[in-house]
C-alpha positions as CSV (number, residue, x, y, z in Angstrom):
1,M,126.5,94.7,64.5
2,I,128.3,94.5,67.6
3,D,125.6,95.9,69.7
4,F,123.2,93.6,67.7
5,W,125.7,90.4,69.1
6,L,126.2,91.7,72.4
7,N,122.3,92.0,73.1
8,L,121.9,88.1,72.3
9,P,121.3,85.6,75.6
10,P,124.7,84.1,76.2
11,L,123.4,80.6,75.3
12,V,122.9,81.4,71.7
13,Q,126.2,83.2,71.8
14,G,128.1,80.4,73.3
15,L,126.2,78.0,70.7
16,I,127.0,80.3,67.5
17,K,131.1,80.5,68.8
18,G,131.0,76.5,69.0
19,L,129.2,75.8,65.6
20,A,131.8,78.5,64.5
21,V,134.6,76.6,66.3
22,I,133.9,73.1,64.4
23,M,133.0,74.9,61.0
24,V,136.5,76.2,60.8
25,I,138.4,73.8,62.7
26,F,137.3,70.6,60.6
27,P,138.1,72.4,56.8
28,L,141.4,73.4,58.1
29,A,142.1,69.8,59.3
30,G,141.3,68.7,56.0
31,A,142.9,71.2,54.2
32,C,146.4,70.5,56.4
33,S,146.0,66.6,55.4
34,M,145.7,67.8,51.5
35,A,148.5,69.6,51.9
36,E,150.8,67.4,53.7
37,R,150.4,65.1,51.1
38,K,151.4,67.4,48.5
39,V,154.6,69.0,50.9
40,S,155.4,65.6,51.0
41,A,155.0,65.0,46.7
42,W,156.9,68.1,46.5
43,M,159.6,67.0,48.4
44,Q,160.1,63.5,46.8
45,G,159.6,64.5,43.3
46,R,156.1,63.3,42.0
47,P,152.9,65.3,41.5
48,G,150.9,64.0,44.5
49,P,146.8,64.3,45.0
50,N,145.6,65.2,41.9
51,R,142.7,62.6,40.2
52,A,139.7,63.5,41.8
53,I,137.4,65.3,40.7
54,V,133.8,67.3,41.0
55,P,132.1,67.0,37.7
56,W,130.0,70.7,38.3
57,F,133.8,72.2,38.8
58,A,135.6,70.4,36.2
59,W,133.3,71.8,33.4
60,I,134.5,75.4,33.9
61,P,137.2,75.7,31.6
62,F,140.8,76.2,33.1
63,V,139.8,76.4,36.8
64,G,138.4,73.0,37.1
65,T,141.8,71.6,35.8
66,F,143.5,73.9,37.9
67,L,141.8,72.9,41.3
68,Q,142.2,69.2,39.9
69,R,145.8,69.2,39.9
70,L,146.0,71.1,42.8
71,G,144.1,68.2,44.4
72,V,141.3,70.9,45.8
73,F,138.3,67.6,45.5
74,H,140.4,64.9,47.3
75,L,139.1,67.1,50.4
76,I,135.7,66.1,49.3
77,A,135.9,62.7,48.7
78,D,138.1,62.4,51.9
79,G,135.0,64.0,53.8
80,A,132.8,61.4,51.7
81,K,134.3,58.3,52.5
82,F,135.2,59.2,55.7
83,L,131.7,59.6,56.7
84,F,130.0,57.0,54.4
85,K,132.1,53.8,54.5
86,E,131.3,51.4,56.9
87,E,132.9,51.5,60.2
88,P,134.3,48.0,61.3
89,V,134.2,47.2,65.0
90,P,135.9,44.3,65.7
91,G,134.5,42.0,68.1
92,H,137.3,41.9,71.0
93,V,137.2,45.9,71.9
94,N,135.4,47.7,75.2
95,K,132.9,48.8,72.5
96,L,131.7,51.9,75.0
97,Y,135.6,53.5,75.6
98,F,136.3,52.0,71.9
99,A,133.8,54.5,70.6
100,L,134.8,57.4,73.2
101,A,138.1,57.7,72.6
102,P,137.6,59.4,69.4
103,A,135.0,62.1,71.0
104,I,137.1,62.7,73.8
105,A,140.3,63.8,70.9
106,M,138.4,66.1,69.6
107,M,136.9,68.2,73.0
108,P,140.7,69.1,74.0
109,A,141.5,70.1,69.9
110,L,138.1,72.6,70.0
111,T,138.0,74.0,73.4
112,T,141.9,75.8,73.2
113,V,140.7,77.0,70.2
114,T,138.6,79.4,71.9
115,V,140.9,81.2,74.1
116,V,143.4,82.0,71.2
117,P,143.8,85.3,69.7
118,F,143.9,85.2,66.6
119,G,144.1,89.4,65.3
120,A,143.0,92.5,66.5
121,Y,141.5,95.8,65.6
122,F,141.3,99.4,67.3
123,N,138.2,100.7,69.0
124,H,137.8,104.7,68.8
125,A,139.4,105.4,71.3
126,G,142.8,103.9,69.6
127,E,142.6,100.7,72.4
128,V,143.9,97.1,70.8
129,I,140.9,94.6,71.1
130,P,141.8,91.3,70.2
131,L,139.9,89.1,68.3
132,V,139.3,85.5,70.4
133,L,136.3,83.5,71.2
134,A,137.2,83.9,75.2
135,N,139.5,86.3,76.2
136,V,139.9,85.2,79.6
137,D,143.7,86.5,81.9
138,V,145.2,83.0,82.1
139,G,144.8,81.6,78.2
140,L,147.9,80.3,77.9
141,L,147.6,78.2,81.5
142,A,143.9,77.3,80.4
143,V,145.7,76.0,76.5
144,F,148.1,73.9,78.9
145,A,145.4,72.1,81.1
146,V,143.0,71.4,78.4
147,S,145.2,70.6,75.9
148,S,147.2,67.6,78.0
149,L,143.8,66.0,78.4
150,G,144.0,64.9,75.0
151,V,146.3,62.6,76.0
152,Y,143.9,60.3,77.9
153,S,141.8,59.7,74.6
154,L,145.3,57.9,73.2
155,I,145.4,55.8,76.6
156,L,141.7,54.9,76.0
157,A,141.7,53.8,72.5
158,G,144.8,51.8,73.2
159,W,143.5,50.3,76.3
160,A,139.9,49.6,74.8
161,S,140.9,48.0,71.9
162,N,142.2,45.0,74.0
163,S,145.3,44.4,72.0
164,K,149.1,45.0,72.7
165,Y,150.0,47.1,70.0
166,P,147.7,49.9,70.5
167,F,148.1,49.0,74.2
168,L,152.0,49.8,73.9
169,G,151.1,53.0,71.9
170,G,148.8,54.8,74.5
171,V,151.3,54.0,77.0
172,R,154.0,56.0,75.0
173,A,151.5,58.3,74.7
174,S,151.6,59.1,78.5
175,A,155.3,59.0,79.0
176,Q,155.5,61.3,76.0
177,L,153.3,64.0,76.9
178,I,154.9,63.7,80.7
179,S,158.1,64.3,79.5
180,Y,157.7,66.9,76.9
181,E,155.3,68.5,78.9
182,L,157.6,70.1,81.4
183,S,160.5,71.1,79.0
184,M,157.5,73.2,76.8
185,T,156.3,74.6,80.3
186,L,159.3,75.7,81.5
187,S,160.2,77.3,78.4
188,V,157.5,79.9,78.6
189,I,158.0,81.1,81.6
190,P,160.8,83.3,80.9
191,V,158.5,85.3,78.7
192,F,156.1,86.2,80.9
193,L,159.0,86.8,84.0
194,W,159.7,89.7,81.0
195,I,156.4,91.1,80.7
196,N,155.4,90.7,84.3
197,A,157.2,93.5,85.7
198,P,157.3,94.4,89.6
199,G,154.4,96.6,90.3
200,T,152.4,95.4,87.1
201,P,149.0,93.3,86.9
202,G,150.3,90.0,86.7
203,T,149.1,88.1,83.5
204,M,149.4,84.9,81.5
205,S,147.2,86.2,78.8
206,L,148.5,85.6,74.9
207,A,146.8,89.2,74.1
208,K,149.4,90.8,76.7
209,V,151.9,89.0,74.9
210,V,151.6,90.2,71.6
211,E,151.0,93.8,73.5
212,F,154.0,93.6,74.7
213,Q,155.9,93.0,71.4
214,S,154.2,96.1,69.8
215,L,155.6,98.3,72.2
216,P,157.6,101.3,71.2
217,G,161.6,101.4,71.0
218,F,163.9,98.7,70.6
219,W,163.5,96.2,73.1
220,G,159.8,96.9,73.0
221,G,159.2,96.0,69.8
222,T,161.5,92.6,69.8
223,W,159.7,89.5,69.1
224,F,160.6,87.3,71.8
225,V,162.2,84.7,69.2
226,F,165.1,87.4,69.0
227,L,165.1,87.8,73.2
228,M,165.1,84.3,74.3
229,P,165.8,81.7,70.9
230,L,166.7,78.7,73.1
231,S,163.2,79.1,75.2
232,A,161.9,79.3,71.3
233,F,163.7,76.5,70.2
234,I,162.7,74.2,73.6
235,F,158.9,75.4,73.0
236,L,159.1,74.1,69.3
237,V,160.9,70.8,69.8
238,S,158.8,70.2,72.5
239,L,155.3,71.2,70.1
240,F,156.4,68.5,68.1
241,A,156.3,65.8,70.7
242,E,153.1,66.9,71.9
243,T,151.5,66.8,68.7
244,N,152.6,63.5,68.4
245,R,154.5,64.5,65.2
246,Q,157.4,63.0,63.2
247,P,160.0,62.8,64.7
248,F,158.4,61.6,67.6
249,D,155.3,59.7,66.5
250,M,155.7,57.7,68.9
251,P,152.0,56.4,70.1
252,E,151.4,55.3,66.2
253,S,155.0,54.1,65.0
254,E,154.1,51.7,62.8
255,A,157.5,50.4,62.0
256,D,157.2,48.4,65.3
257,L,153.5,49.0,66.4
258,V,151.6,48.2,63.2
259,G,149.7,51.3,63.5
260,G,150.2,52.2,67.4
261,F,147.2,53.5,69.4
262,H,144.5,53.6,66.2
263,T,145.4,50.4,65.2
264,E,141.9,48.6,65.4
265,Y,140.1,52.1,64.1
266,G,138.8,52.8,60.8
267,A,136.2,55.1,58.8
268,F,134.9,58.5,60.8
269,K,136.4,57.3,64.0
270,W,139.8,57.0,62.5
271,S,139.4,60.7,61.2
272,L,138.7,61.8,63.9
273,F,142.0,61.7,65.7
274,F,143.8,63.0,62.7
275,V,141.4,65.9,62.7
276,A,142.2,66.2,66.3
277,E,146.1,65.8,65.5
278,Y,146.1,68.6,63.5
279,S,143.9,70.5,65.2
280,H,146.5,70.8,68.1
281,M,148.9,71.3,65.2
282,I,147.3,74.2,64.2
283,V,146.3,75.7,67.7
284,G,150.2,75.0,68.8
285,S,151.7,77.0,65.7
286,G,149.4,79.6,66.9
287,V,150.0,79.7,70.0
288,F,154.1,79.7,69.4
289,T,153.3,82.6,66.8
290,L,151.6,84.9,70.0
291,L,154.8,83.9,72.5
292,F,157.7,84.3,69.8
293,F,156.8,85.7,66.4
294,G,154.9,89.1,67.0
295,G,151.3,87.4,66.7
296,W,149.7,89.6,64.2
297,N,152.3,92.3,63.8
298,P,153.7,91.9,60.7
299,L,157.4,92.4,61.4
300,P,159.8,93.1,64.3
301,W,159.4,97.0,65.4
302,I,156.4,97.2,62.9
303,P,153.5,97.1,65.1
304,L,150.1,96.3,63.4
305,A,149.5,100.3,64.3
306,S,152.4,101.4,62.4
307,L,151.1,99.3,59.1
308,V,147.6,100.6,59.7
309,G,148.9,104.2,59.8
310,W,151.2,104.0,56.7
311,L,148.5,102.6,54.9
312,H,146.2,105.5,56.0
313,Q,148.5,107.9,54.7
314,A,149.3,106.1,51.5
315,T,145.7,106.1,50.8
316,L,143.8,108.7,52.6
317,A,140.8,106.4,52.8
318,A,138.3,106.1,55.4
319,W,137.9,102.1,55.3
320,T,141.5,101.2,56.0
321,V,141.8,102.4,59.6
322,H,138.1,100.8,59.9
323,P,137.7,97.6,62.9
324,L,136.5,95.4,59.7
325,F,139.8,95.9,57.8
326,V,142.1,96.2,60.1
327,G,140.7,93.0,61.5
328,V,140.9,90.6,58.7
329,L,144.6,92.7,58.3
330,S,145.5,91.1,61.4
331,L,143.9,87.7,60.7
332,G,145.4,87.6,57.4
333,I,149.1,87.7,59.0
334,F,148.3,85.8,61.7
335,L,147.3,83.2,59.2
336,G,150.5,83.8,57.2
337,K,152.5,82.7,60.0
338,V,150.7,80.0,61.1
339,V,150.8,78.7,57.5
340,A,154.8,78.8,57.5
341,L,154.7,76.9,61.0
342,I,152.7,74.1,59.7
343,F,155.0,74.0,56.7
344,I,157.8,73.6,59.2
345,F,156.2,70.8,60.8
346,M,155.5,69.2,57.4
347,W,159.0,69.7,56.3
348,V,160.7,67.9,59.4
349,R,158.3,65.2,59.1
350,W,159.4,64.4,55.3
351,T,163.3,65.2,56.2
352,V,164.1,63.7,59.6
353,P,164.2,59.9,60.3
354,R,162.1,58.6,63.2
355,F,163.6,58.4,66.1
356,R,163.5,55.3,68.7
357,Y,161.6,55.0,71.5
358,D,164.9,55.3,74.2
359,Q,166.0,58.0,72.2
360,V,162.9,60.1,72.3
361,M,163.0,59.4,76.5
362,K,166.5,60.3,76.5
363,L,166.4,63.8,74.5
364,G,163.3,64.8,76.8
365,W,164.7,63.6,80.5
366,Q,168.1,64.3,79.5
367,K,169.1,66.9,77.4
368,L,165.6,69.2,76.5
369,L,164.7,69.0,80.7
370,P,168.3,70.1,82.0
371,L,168.0,73.0,79.2
372,A,164.8,74.1,79.8
373,I,165.7,74.8,83.3
374,A,169.2,76.4,82.7
375,N,167.6,78.8,80.6
376,L,164.7,79.4,82.8
377,I,167.6,80.1,85.7
378,F,169.5,82.4,83.3
379,Y,167.1,84.2,82.4
380,A,165.4,84.7,86.1
381,L,168.7,86.1,86.7
382,A,169.0,88.3,84.3
383,I,165.7,89.9,84.2
384,A,166.0,90.6,87.7
385,F,169.0,92.2,87.0
386,I,167.6,94.9,84.2
387,Q,164.7,95.7,86.7
388,K,166.4,96.1,89.3
389,S,169.3,98.6,87.3
390,A,166.3,100.0,85.7
């Protein structure tokens, strides 16, 4: 199977990878939308979405009713509605850029997925091979560079709407991105200072970060969330702001901007903005998992290789060390952590009230940025001292 894939022309491989990203991200974003409604309903003591049905499934005893109560059929209803309902285009908008903005929003969201490893398997030599569409050595730098372009879609949507509220939403989006991107970047530098010891090849690969958290020994198997808790906290807060999630949803604050940058949008174009938002949230949760939560390692000081070895000893089955089984196992562990982080995103949204715009700017520039700089200086000195002592 691997030989067949490698023998395919590069253009065909790229086309298949692109379609795979689209076929995965769109359903996941829809599932996040439904999960958010169910989580908010659970926190507010109400049933949530449970009315939509599909007749063919509803006739199945027990299963149909269970899926209806779970709200699964709302995914189909939402998708059909966004695809087939009439799209209003106000007469006062700049139609070219108005239609271009949602497409630009999707491009960074779909592109960053390609450089984020989501699992691993072991080859015949026992080496760890990450599961990633594009295994580049500047993985995190690529994520930061491409994901930051997503704000241009919000600015373009606000400007092309020719309306004051969407325009203010676009301005807020650009200011918020600049404010928190600095802190986010500074928070991850200590991680790469730690893994890039003097005399070793420098790397910014996310797979290498997970590999470093899989090493034997106390310090080798320690997740970075325990070694660098302040870096993890700064990165997580900045991630909330970068994805425009409440309490940092200034670009679409309906309390004072009606709906923000997407006020004039509807139907499919409107849905693309939120698919992009959930995509950024999924990718951000994946990057946080790789950097601070050990990636596909099940527990601190228990790497994936140890788990596979225990399973093989317990069952004495050859399939427990098969690359396909190991890949699925690592994928399940990784997705479990990502789902837990997405739940935290939703939990915070329905728990913490929205900040004012001046509070968001003050938190970013006067609190988080100085904290990130102090954190970087501390770990730079500490790592230099440890490496010199060793």
